[in-house]
N, CA, C and O atoms as a Tinker XYZ file with bonds, in Angstrom:
   336  protein
     1  N    -55.542000  -38.773000  -76.346000    73     2
     2  CA   -56.836000  -38.931000  -76.965000    64     1     3
     3  C    -56.631000  -39.401000  -78.404000    63     2     4     5
     4  O    -55.797000  -38.869000  -79.137000    81     3
     5  N    -57.376000  -40.364000  -78.771000    73     3     6
     6  CA   -57.375000  -40.856000  -80.136000    64     5     7
     7  C    -58.093000  -39.835000  -81.017000    63     6     8     9
     8  O    -59.087000  -39.242000  -80.598000    81     7
     9  N    -57.591000  -39.630000  -82.236000    73     7    10
    10  CA   -58.264000  -38.733000  -83.155000    64     9    11
    11  C    -59.578000  -39.368000  -83.583000    63    10    12    13
    12  O    -59.615000  -40.534000  -83.974000    81    11
    13  N    -60.640000  -38.607000  -83.509000    73    11    14
    14  CA   -61.965000  -39.109000  -83.826000    64    13    15
    15  C    -62.739000  -38.016000  -84.535000    63    14    16    17
    16  O    -62.229000  -36.911000  -84.718000    81    15
    17  N    -63.961000  -38.312000  -84.934000    73    15    18
    18  CA   -64.806000  -37.351000  -85.612000    64    17    19
    19  C    -65.989000  -37.001000  -84.722000    63    18    20    21
    20  O    -66.657000  -37.887000  -84.191000    81    19
    21  N    -66.243000  -35.720000  -84.561000    73    19    22
    22  CA   -67.373000  -35.249000  -83.765000    64    21    23
    23  C    -68.666000  -35.601000  -84.500000    63    22    24    25
    24  O    -68.798000  -35.295000  -85.685000    81    23
    25  N    -69.628000  -36.242000  -83.817000    73    23    26
    26  CA   -70.871000  -36.631000  -84.479000    64    25    27
    27  C    -71.795000  -35.452000  -84.783000    63    26    28    29
    28  O    -72.795000  -35.625000  -85.480000    81    27
    29  N    -71.487000  -34.274000  -84.281000    73    27    30
    30  CA   -72.323000  -33.094000  -84.545000    64    29    31
    31  C    -71.827000  -32.287000  -85.745000    63    30    32    33
    32  O    -72.603000  -31.962000  -86.643000    81    31
    33  N    -70.523000  -31.963000  -85.756000    73    31    34
    34  CA   -69.987000  -31.109000  -86.829000    64    33    35
    35  C    -69.200000  -31.897000  -87.870000    63    34    36    37
    36  O    -68.835000  -31.354000  -88.913000    81    35
    37  N    -68.935000  -33.169000  -87.595000    73    35    38
    38  CA   -68.209000  -34.073000  -88.483000    64    37    39
    39  C    -66.776000  -33.626000  -88.755000    63    38    40    41
    40  O    -66.174000  -34.015000  -89.756000    81    39
    41  N    -66.237000  -32.802000  -87.854000    73    39    42
    42  CA   -64.827000  -32.409000  -87.950000    64    41    43
    43  C    -64.021000  -33.246000  -86.976000    63    42    44    45
    44  O    -64.563000  -33.810000  -86.026000    81    43
    45  N    -62.736000  -33.320000  -87.220000    73    43    46
    46  CA   -61.846000  -34.089000  -86.352000    64    45    47
    47  C    -61.813000  -33.505000  -84.949000    63    46    48    49
    48  O    -61.869000  -32.288000  -84.770000    81    47
    49  N    -61.722000  -34.369000  -83.971000    73    47    50
    50  CA   -61.514000  -33.985000  -82.578000    64    49    51
    51  C    -60.088000  -34.393000  -82.251000    63    50    52    53
    52  O    -59.730000  -35.566000  -82.349000    81    51
    53  N    -59.272000  -33.410000  -81.859000    73    51    54
    54  CA   -57.872000  -33.691000  -81.563000    64    53    55
    55  C    -57.584000  -33.406000  -80.090000    63    54    56    57
    56  O    -58.406000  -32.815000  -79.388000    81    55
    57  N    -56.427000  -33.826000  -79.640000    73    55    58
    58  CA   -56.043000  -33.718000  -78.231000    64    57    59
    59  C    -55.973000  -32.266000  -77.746000    63    58    60    61
    60  O    -56.133000  -32.012000  -76.552000    81    59
    61  N    -55.744000  -31.340000  -78.626000    73    59    62
    62  CA   -55.604000  -29.936000  -78.213000    64    61    63
    63  C    -56.939000  -29.188000  -78.147000    63    62    64    65
    64  O    -56.968000  -28.009000  -77.795000    81    63
    65  N    -58.027000  -29.854000  -78.477000    73    63    66
    66  CA   -59.334000  -29.209000  -78.457000    64    65    67
    67  C    -60.096000  -29.571000  -77.188000    63    66    68    69
    68  O    -59.837000  -30.597000  -76.559000    81    67
    69  N    -61.035000  -28.714000  -76.828000    73    67    70
    70  CA   -61.900000  -28.999000  -75.697000    64    69    71
    71  C    -62.966000  -29.978000  -76.175000    63    70    72    73
    72  O    -63.811000  -29.626000  -76.997000    81    71
    73  N    -62.928000  -31.194000  -75.670000    73    71    74
    74  CA   -63.859000  -32.226000  -76.106000    64    73    75
    75  C    -64.144000  -33.191000  -74.961000    63    74    76    77
    76  O    -63.378000  -33.295000  -74.002000    81    75
    77  N    -65.263000  -33.888000  -75.089000    73    75    78
    78  CA   -65.667000  -34.869000  -74.083000    64    77    79
    79  C    -65.965000  -36.182000  -74.776000    63    78    80    81
    80  O    -66.427000  -36.204000  -75.917000    81    79
    81  N    -65.696000  -37.277000  -74.079000    73    79    82
    82  CA   -66.007000  -38.601000  -74.607000    64    81    83
    83  C    -67.217000  -39.149000  -73.864000    63    82    84    85
    84  O    -67.228000  -39.215000  -72.635000    81    83
    85  N    -68.229000  -39.538000  -74.621000    73    83    86
    86  CA   -69.442000  -40.087000  -74.029000    64    85    87
    87  C    -69.123000  -41.421000  -73.359000    63    86    88    89
    88  O    -68.443000  -42.266000  -73.940000    81    87
    89  N    -69.616000  -41.606000  -72.138000    73    87    90
    90  CA   -69.383000  -42.845000  -71.395000    64    89    91
    91  C    -70.213000  -44.007000  -71.923000    63    90    92    93
    92  O    -69.961000  -45.157000  -71.562000    81    91
    93  N    -71.199000  -43.728000  -72.772000    73    91    94
    94  CA   -72.049000  -44.789000  -73.311000    64    93    95
    95  C    -71.566000  -45.225000  -74.694000    63    94    96    97
    96  O    -71.266000  -46.400000  -74.905000    81    95
    97  N    -71.490000  -44.275000  -75.643000    73    95    98
    98  CA   -71.142000  -44.636000  -77.032000    64    97    99
    99  C    -69.655000  -44.466000  -77.340000    63    98   100   101
   100  O    -69.194000  -44.907000  -78.393000    81    99
   101  N    -68.899000  -43.835000  -76.443000    73    99   102
   102  CA   -67.456000  -43.608000  -76.574000    64   101   103
   103  C    -67.067000  -42.642000  -77.685000    63   102   104   105
   104  O    -65.887000  -42.542000  -78.021000    81   103
   105  N    -68.034000  -41.926000  -78.265000    73   103   106
   106  CA   -67.707000  -40.932000  -79.286000    64   105   107
   107  C    -67.251000  -39.641000  -78.615000    63   106   108   109
   108  O    -67.701000  -39.302000  -77.520000    81   107
   109  N    -66.348000  -38.925000  -79.290000    73   107   110
   110  CA   -65.849000  -37.642000  -78.804000    64   109   111
   111  C    -66.685000  -36.528000  -79.406000    63   110   112   113
   112  O    -67.029000  -36.577000  -80.587000    81   111
   113  N    -67.013000  -35.530000  -78.609000    73   111   114
   114  CA   -67.816000  -34.383000  -79.036000    64   113   115
   115  C    -67.098000  -33.110000  -78.603000    63   114   116   117
   116  O    -66.673000  -32.993000  -77.454000    81   115
   117  N    -66.963000  -32.149000  -79.530000    73   115   118
   118  CA   -66.400000  -30.860000  -79.149000    64   117   119
   119  C    -67.281000  -30.223000  -78.078000    63   118   120   121
   120  O    -68.504000  -30.355000  -78.120000    81   119
   121  N    -66.678000  -29.548000  -77.137000    73   119   122
   122  CA   -67.437000  -28.891000  -76.077000    64   121   123
   123  C    -68.473000  -27.940000  -76.657000    63   122   124   125
   124  O    -69.579000  -27.830000  -76.127000    81   123
   125  N    -68.128000  -27.253000  -77.740000    73   123   126
   126  CA   -69.010000  -26.258000  -78.346000    64   125   127
   127  C    -70.072000  -26.864000  -79.264000    63   126   128   129
   128  O    -70.888000  -26.131000  -79.824000    81   127
   129  N    -70.077000  -28.166000  -79.426000    73   127   130
   130  CA   -71.031000  -28.827000  -80.331000    64   129   131
   131  C    -72.188000  -29.490000  -79.575000    63   130   132   133
   132  O    -72.639000  -30.567000  -79.964000    81   131
   133  N    -72.657000  -28.876000  -78.532000    73   131   134
   134  CA   -73.827000  -29.394000  -77.850000    64   133   135
   135  C    -73.548000  -30.146000  -76.565000    63   134   136   137
   136  O    -74.383000  -30.938000  -76.126000    81   135
   137  N    -72.402000  -29.922000  -75.952000    73   135   138
   138  CA   -72.094000  -30.605000  -74.688000    64   137   139
   139  C    -72.825000  -29.969000  -73.506000    63   138   140   141
   140  O    -72.932000  -30.570000  -72.437000    81   139
   141  N    -73.323000  -28.758000  -73.705000    73   139   142
   142  CA   -74.004000  -27.988000  -72.654000    64   141   143
   143  C    -73.083000  -27.635000  -71.488000    63   142   144   145
   144  O    -73.549000  -27.425000  -70.368000    81   143
   145  N    -71.775000  -27.569000  -71.752000    73   143   146
   146  CA   -70.814000  -27.144000  -70.732000    64   145   147
   147  C    -70.183000  -25.824000  -71.156000    63   146   148   149
   148  O    -69.776000  -25.660000  -72.306000    81   147
   149  N    -70.107000  -24.894000  -70.225000    73   147   150
   150  CA   -69.403000  -23.645000  -70.509000    64   149   151
   151  C    -67.900000  -23.925000  -70.506000    63   150   152   153
   152  O    -67.455000  -24.971000  -70.034000    81   151
   153  N    -67.135000  -22.991000  -71.033000    73   151   154
   154  CA   -65.687000  -23.159000  -71.039000    64   153   155
   155  C    -65.152000  -23.201000  -69.605000    63   154   156   157
   156  O    -64.239000  -23.970000  -69.305000    81   155
   157  N    -65.711000  -22.387000  -68.733000    73   155   158
   158  CA   -65.275000  -22.374000  -67.328000    64   157   159
   159  C    -65.564000  -23.719000  -66.657000    63   158   160   161
   160  O    -64.721000  -24.248000  -65.932000    81   159
   161  N    -66.756000  -24.270000  -66.900000    73   159   162
   162  CA   -67.095000  -25.583000  -66.327000    64   161   163
   163  C    -66.178000  -26.672000  -66.879000    63   162   164   165
   164  O    -65.734000  -27.547000  -66.136000    81   163
   165  N    -65.895000  -26.619000  -68.180000    73   163   166
   166  CA   -65.014000  -27.605000  -68.806000    64   165   167
   167  C    -63.628000  -27.552000  -68.170000    63   166   168   169
   168  O    -63.049000  -28.589000  -67.846000    81   167
   169  N    -63.103000  -26.359000  -67.994000    73   167   170
   170  CA   -61.772000  -26.218000  -67.407000    64   169   171
   171  C    -61.741000  -26.700000  -65.956000    63   170   172   173
   172  O    -60.754000  -27.294000  -65.522000    81   171
   173  N    -62.803000  -26.449000  -65.215000    73   171   174
   174  CA   -62.875000  -26.928000  -63.834000    64   173   175
   175  C    -62.914000  -28.457000  -63.804000    63   174   176   177
   176  O    -62.268000  -29.077000  -62.959000    81   175
   177  N    -63.654000  -29.053000  -64.701000    73   175   178
   178  CA   -63.735000  -30.521000  -64.780000    64   177   179
   179  C    -62.367000  -31.108000  -65.114000    63   178   180   181
   180  O    -61.964000  -32.106000  -64.517000    81   179
   181  N    -61.651000  -30.505000  -66.060000    73   179   182
   182  CA   -60.327000  -31.032000  -66.418000    64   181   183
   183  C    -59.354000  -30.895000  -65.245000    63   182   184   185
   184  O    -58.495000  -31.757000  -65.058000    81   183
   185  N    -59.475000  -29.830000  -64.458000    73   183   186
   186  CA   -58.631000  -29.690000  -63.250000    64   185   187
   187  C    -58.951000  -30.793000  -62.259000    63   186   188   189
   188  O    -58.044000  -31.390000  -61.679000    81   187
   189  N    -60.228000  -31.070000  -62.060000    73   187   190
   190  CA   -60.625000  -32.117000  -61.120000    64   189   191
   191  C    -60.136000  -33.492000  -61.577000    63   190   192   193
   192  O    -59.701000  -34.303000  -60.760000    81   191
   193  N    -60.210000  -33.749000  -62.878000    73   191   194
   194  CA   -59.740000  -35.035000  -63.425000    64   193   195
   195  C    -58.241000  -35.201000  -63.158000    63   194   196   197
   196  O    -57.783000  -36.303000  -62.855000    81   195
   197  N    -57.485000  -34.121000  -63.267000    73   195   198
   198  CA   -56.047000  -34.183000  -62.993000    64   197   199
   199  C    -55.766000  -34.596000  -61.548000    63   198   200   201
   200  O    -54.715000  -35.169000  -61.262000    81   199
   201  N    -56.694000  -34.309000  -60.642000    73   199   202
   202  CA   -56.546000  -34.693000  -59.230000    64   201   203
   203  C    -57.208000  -36.031000  -58.934000    63   202   204   205
   204  O    -57.330000  -36.427000  -57.776000    81   203
   205  N    -57.635000  -36.724000  -59.985000    73   203   206
   206  CA   -58.192000  -38.060000  -59.806000    64   205   207
   207  C    -59.677000  -38.111000  -59.500000    63   206   208   209
   208  O    -60.206000  -39.167000  -59.154000    81   207
   209  N    -60.352000  -36.975000  -59.625000    73   207   210
   210  CA   -61.800000  -36.943000  -59.388000    64   209   211
   211  C    -62.493000  -37.355000  -60.696000    63   210   212   213
   212  O    -62.337000  -36.676000  -61.711000    81   211
   213  N    -63.249000  -38.448000  -60.684000    73   211   214
   214  CA   -63.865000  -38.925000  -61.930000    64   213   215
   215  C    -64.988000  -38.003000  -62.405000    63   214   216   217
   216  O    -65.635000  -37.326000  -61.607000    81   215
   217  N    -65.201000  -37.993000  -63.700000    73   215   218
   218  CA   -66.273000  -37.215000  -64.311000    64   217   219
   219  C    -66.985000  -38.106000  -65.321000    63   218   220   221
   220  O    -66.369000  -38.604000  -66.264000    81   219
   221  N    -68.264000  -38.298000  -65.122000    73   219   222
   222  CA   -69.074000  -39.096000  -66.044000    64   221   223
   223  C    -69.885000  -38.152000  -66.909000    63   222   224   225
   224  O    -70.478000  -37.195000  -66.413000    81   223
   225  N    -69.908000  -38.429000  -68.220000    73   223   226
   226  CA   -70.654000  -37.578000  -69.142000    64   225   227
   227  C    -71.293000  -38.455000  -70.207000    63   226   228   229
   228  O    -70.664000  -39.375000  -70.729000    81   227
   229  N    -72.554000  -38.159000  -70.525000    73   227   230
   230  CA   -73.298000  -38.891000  -71.551000    64   229   231
   231  C    -73.817000  -37.877000  -72.557000    63   230   232   233
   232  O    -74.422000  -36.875000  -72.175000    81   231
   233  N    -73.584000  -38.129000  -73.843000    73   231   234
   234  CA   -74.032000  -37.209000  -74.886000    64   233   235
   235  C    -75.563000  -37.194000  -74.964000    63   234   236   237
   236  O    -76.231000  -38.101000  -74.468000    81   235
   237  N    -76.095000  -36.159000  -75.589000    73   235   238
   238  CA   -77.550000  -36.012000  -75.648000    64   237   239
   239  C    -78.208000  -37.139000  -76.438000    63   238   240   241
   240  O    -79.333000  -37.526000  -76.120000    81   239
   241  N    -77.543000  -37.673000  -77.452000    73   239   242
   242  CA   -78.120000  -38.781000  -78.228000    64   241   243
   243  C    -78.302000  -40.021000  -77.361000    63   242   244   245
   244  O    -79.327000  -40.697000  -77.446000    81   243
   245  N    -77.319000  -40.316000  -76.537000    73   243   246
   246  CA   -77.423000  -41.485000  -75.656000    64   245   247
   247  C    -78.415000  -41.241000  -74.524000    63   246   248   249
   248  O    -79.114000  -42.164000  -74.106000    81   247
   249  N    -78.486000  -40.010000  -74.025000    73   247   250
   250  CA   -79.457000  -39.678000  -72.983000    64   249   251
   251  C    -80.881000  -39.902000  -73.482000    63   250   252   253
   252  O    -81.744000  -40.384000  -72.749000    81   251
   253  N    -81.109000  -39.541000  -74.743000    73   251   254
   254  CA   -82.439000  -39.679000  -75.335000    64   253   255
   255  C    -82.685000  -41.086000  -75.851000    63   254   256   257
   256  O    -83.801000  -41.419000  -76.251000    81   255
   257  N    -81.645000  -41.913000  -75.842000    73   255   258
   258  CA   -81.784000  -43.274000  -76.356000    64   257   259
   259  C    -81.844000  -43.321000  -77.863000    63   258   260   261
   260  O    -82.296000  -44.302000  -78.452000    81   259
   261  N    -81.379000  -42.241000  -78.485000    73   259   262
   262  CA   -81.417000  -42.163000  -79.949000    64   261   263
   263  C    -79.985000  -42.170000  -80.465000    63   262   264   265
   264  O    -79.214000  -41.254000  -80.179000    81   263
   265  N    -79.641000  -43.170000  -81.199000    73   263   266
   266  CA   -78.323000  -43.253000  -81.817000    64   265   267
   267  C    -78.545000  -43.580000  -83.282000    63   266   268   269
   268  O    -79.130000  -44.615000  -83.600000    81   267
   269  N    -78.094000  -42.723000  -84.169000    73   267   270
   270  CA   -78.260000  -42.955000  -85.597000    64   269   271
   271  C    -77.502000  -44.212000  -86.004000    63   270   272   273
   272  O    -76.381000  -44.435000  -85.547000    81   271
   273  N    -78.097000  -45.024000  -86.849000    73   271   274
   274  CA   -77.401000  -46.233000  -87.285000    64   273   275
   275  C    -76.168000  -45.888000  -88.113000    63   274   276   277
   276  O    -76.159000  -44.906000  -88.855000    81   275
   277  N    -75.140000  -46.701000  -87.977000    73   275   278
   278  CA   -73.927000  -46.481000  -88.751000    64   277   279
   279  C    -74.194000  -46.764000  -90.226000    63   278   280   281
   280  O    -73.669000  -46.082000  -91.106000    81   279
   281  N    -75.004000  -47.765000  -90.479000    73   279   282
   282  CA   -75.306000  -48.139000  -91.860000    64   281   283
   283  C    -76.807000  -48.371000  -91.965000    63   282   284   285
   284  O    -77.395000  -49.036000  -91.112000    81   283
   285  N    -77.420000  -47.832000  -92.990000    73   283   286
   286  CA   -78.836000  -48.090000  -93.222000    64   285   287
   287  C    -79.051000  -48.402000  -94.692000    63   286   288   289
   288  O    -78.230000  -48.043000  -95.536000    81   287
   289  N    -80.122000  -49.051000  -94.988000    73   287   290
   290  CA   -80.411000  -49.458000  -96.354000    64   289   291
   291  C    -81.406000  -48.495000  -96.987000    63   290   292   293
   292  O    -82.396000  -48.115000  -96.362000    81   291
   293  N    -81.141000  -48.102000  -98.224000    73   291   294
   294  CA   -82.015000  -47.208000  -98.964000    64   293   295
   295  C    -82.266000  -47.787000 -100.346000    63   294   296   297
   296  O    -81.340000  -48.272000 -100.996000    81   295
   297  N    -83.521000  -47.738000 -100.802000    73   295   298
   298  CA   -83.851000  -48.249000 -102.133000    64   297   299
   299  C    -83.723000  -47.130000 -103.153000    63   298   300   301
   300  O    -84.286000  -46.048000 -102.981000    81   299
   301  N    -82.980000  -47.402000 -104.211000    73   299   302
   302  CA   -82.846000  -46.473000 -105.324000    64   301   303
   303  C    -83.177000  -47.238000 -106.594000    63   302   304   305
   304  O    -82.476000  -48.185000 -106.952000    81   303
   305  N    -84.245000  -46.832000 -107.281000    73   303   306
   306  CA   -84.677000  -47.480000 -108.516000    64   305   307
   307  C    -84.840000  -48.990000 -108.337000    63   306   308   309
   308  O    -84.431000  -49.769000 -109.198000    81   307
   309  N    -85.435000  -49.396000 -107.225000    73   307   310
   310  CA   -85.709000  -50.806000 -107.002000    64   309   311
   311  C    -84.534000  -51.629000 -106.542000    63   310   312   313
   312  O    -84.644000  -52.850000 -106.436000    81   311
   313  N    -83.406000  -50.993000 -106.265000    73   311   314
   314  CA   -82.200000  -51.706000 -105.837000    64   313   315
   315  C    -81.840000  -51.238000 -104.434000    63   314   316   317
   316  O    -81.785000  -50.034000 -104.183000    81   315
   317  N    -81.594000  -52.168000 -103.516000    73   315   318
   318  CA   -81.148000  -51.805000 -102.174000    64   317   319
   319  C    -79.684000  -51.360000 -102.227000    63   318   320   321
   320  O    -78.829000  -52.068000 -102.758000    81   319
   321  N    -79.412000  -50.188000 -101.673000    73   319   322
   322  CA   -78.053000  -49.647000 -101.651000    64   321   323
   323  C    -77.733000  -49.274000 -100.218000    63   322   324   325
   324  O    -78.521000  -48.586000  -99.570000    81   323
   325  N    -76.583000  -49.717000  -99.707000    73   323   326
   326  CA   -76.162000  -49.342000  -98.352000    64   325   327
   327  C    -75.665000  -47.920000  -98.356000    63   326   328   329
   328  O    -74.863000  -47.551000  -99.214000    81   327
   329  N    -76.123000  -47.107000  -97.416000    73   327   330
   330  CA   -75.743000  -45.715000  -97.315000    64   329   331
   331  C    -75.150000  -45.476000  -95.939000    63   330   332   333
   332  O    -75.695000  -45.925000  -94.931000    81   331
   333  N    -74.017000  -44.760000  -95.903000    73   331   334
   334  CA   -73.422000  -44.426000  -94.617000    64   333   335
   335  C    -73.751000  -43.029000  -94.246000    63   334   336
   336  O    -73.338000  -42.557000  -93.187000    81   335
């Protein structure tokens, strides 16, 4: 797993953590940050994946069709400033 940042807690997601990658936006999310999966369900899914059983998962932002823009423009004192 590539090191990435969880869009919920903004902490790093590493290979040793329980995390899922959204099939739509490809972002990694910690299991405990709103994946709606229990630890037991997560472990069962990882066992199934090891046997070649595919698992599709979509984060709640993609399910709702809401994805925050990476960059947006904000006016400060009459000047447009890019904000991340």
